[in-house]
N, C-alpha and C positions, 0 to 999 in steps of 0.2 A: 213549150218554148217560152222562155221568159225574154222579153225584149229589154234592151238597155244599151248603154255605151260602154265599151271596154276601157280600162285604165283607172288608176286611183283618183284622178281628178274628177271623175264622174260618179264615183262609187256612192256618194251620199245624195246624188241629185234626184229630183223628182222623176226624171225620165227613167231611172233605174229601178223603179218599183217592181217591174217584171222579174229582174234578176233576183231581187230580194225574196220574192215569192218562191221562185224555183229553188233557191238556196234553202229556204225554210222547209219546203217539201222534202228535199234531199236529206236535210239534217234529221228530220223526223224518222226516217227509215235507215239512217246510217250510210247514206250514199254521199259521195263527194264528186263533184264535177271537175275531174282532174285530167281526163283523157281529151285529146284534141283530134278533131276530124271535120272536114268541110267548113273550115274557118269558124269553128265553134268548140266550146267546152261541153262535154257530155258525160253522163253516167247512165248505166243500164241497171235495172233491178226490178224488184217486185214491190208493188204498193197495194196492200190489201188483196193479194192474190192476182193482181193484174200486172202483166209485164209492161214496164214503162221505160221510156227513154226521156231523160231530162236534158234540156239543151239551153245553153246561153251563147248566142252568136258573139263572135269576136270581131265582127264587122261593126261599123258605126250604125246607129239606128236606121238611117235612110237606106242601108244596104242589107237589112235583116232578112229580106226575102231569099238571098242566095243560099245561106245555110239551111233555111227552112225547106226550100225546094229540093236541095241536094239530099237531105234526110228523107223527104217525102218520096223521092225517086228511088233511093237505095232500099227503103223499106216497103215500097209499093203501097203507100198509104193513101186512102181516100181522104180528101180534105176534112171530112167529118170526123176523122180520127186524130186530128191535130188540135191541140189546145194552145192558144197564144195568150199569154198573160202580159198586159201592158198598162201603162198609165193613161189617164183620160182627163184632160183639163176641163172638159165640159161637165164633169161630175164634181159635186162638192167634195172637198178633201175627206178622204177615207170611205166614201160611199162606194159600194161595189155594184157592178152590173154584169150579168152573164147573158150572153146572146150567141146566136149563130147567124152567119151571113151579114149582109149589109155593106155599106161603104167604108171608107177609111176615116171619115170625119175630120180630115186635115192632118191626121197622124201619119208622119212620114214612114215610120216603121211598119205600120199596118198597110199603108199604100204599097210598100215594097213587097210585103208578103202576098198581098192580093195579086200584084202583077206577076210575081214569080210562081205562085201556086196555080194561077190561072182560074181561080174560083174563089168566091166569097164564102164558101160553105164550111169554113173552119170555125171551131168554137173559140169564143173570146171571154176571158175574164178580165174585166176592166176595173182598175183601181183609181178612184177619183183623186186628183191632185189639186183641184180648184183652179179658178181663173186667175190670171195675173191681176195685180192691183192696177188701178187706173193709171195710165201712162207707162206701165211696165211692158216691155216687149215680151211676147210669148216665148221666144227662144231663150231669153234670159231667165224667164220663169221656169221652164221645164229643165233647163240645165243647172239651175240653182238648187241649193239644199232646202229642205223643209225648214220652216221656222221652228225655233225651240218649242213654242207653244203647241205645235202640230205633232211633236214627236210621239207622244203616247197614242194619239189617234191613228197615226200612220202605222205604228208597230202593231196595234190591234187590227188594222185593216189588212196588213200583210198576213197576219195569222188567219184571219177570216178568209182571205183569198186562197191561202194554202188549204184551208178546210174545204173551200168550194171546189178546188181542183180534185181533192180526194173524193168528194161527193159526186162530182162528174164521173169519175172513174168507177165508183161503186154503184151508183143508182141512176146515173144518166142526167141528161140536160134538163128535163122537166123538174125533177126533184131539186136540182141545184138552183134553177131559176126561181122556183117557189120559195126556197129558203133565203136566198141572198139578194134577189131583186126587190128589196123593200127600201123604204125611205125613212129618214129621220129617227124618231124615238123608237120605233119598232125595231129598226136595225140595231140601235145601241143596246136594246134589251137582249138581243140575240147574241151579242158579242161574247 
């Protein structure tokens, strides 16, 4: 599940990094999220021999939980079988963090998923979008586009996050955390 806001006005926003990652994963295996169900776009297919469902909610961010929980119920998924990809303003721009469980950290989309799923035990691939500048409102920051100078770093982060999703599916949580939960220069070398 990639979190974001629907509509062209939000397409390039920081909040839509989750959508970009899911689109990247889909593109790598020739899938297109063109079908619609449970207020979401989706595609089904195989990724490295694993059957996957890629989903982009068509609800706004703060209502992301509805499609996530509907898919969870329809497929009878344990929360640990759900991967949610989203932006994180507490991480420096382009840094990744993979984890399972925990709170929402003020992220309204994650809060909605937590409430709808009824458990914090889903997997998360978090892509750093950096903190707002002094005096800038957080909402304006997350709904705004990346600065031109951030473009290459974010594109690389989207690719690494897609790699992380694939590694989660192939080798599991521990392998993905060991590879992608790194900081600074070490992460840049791994890109």
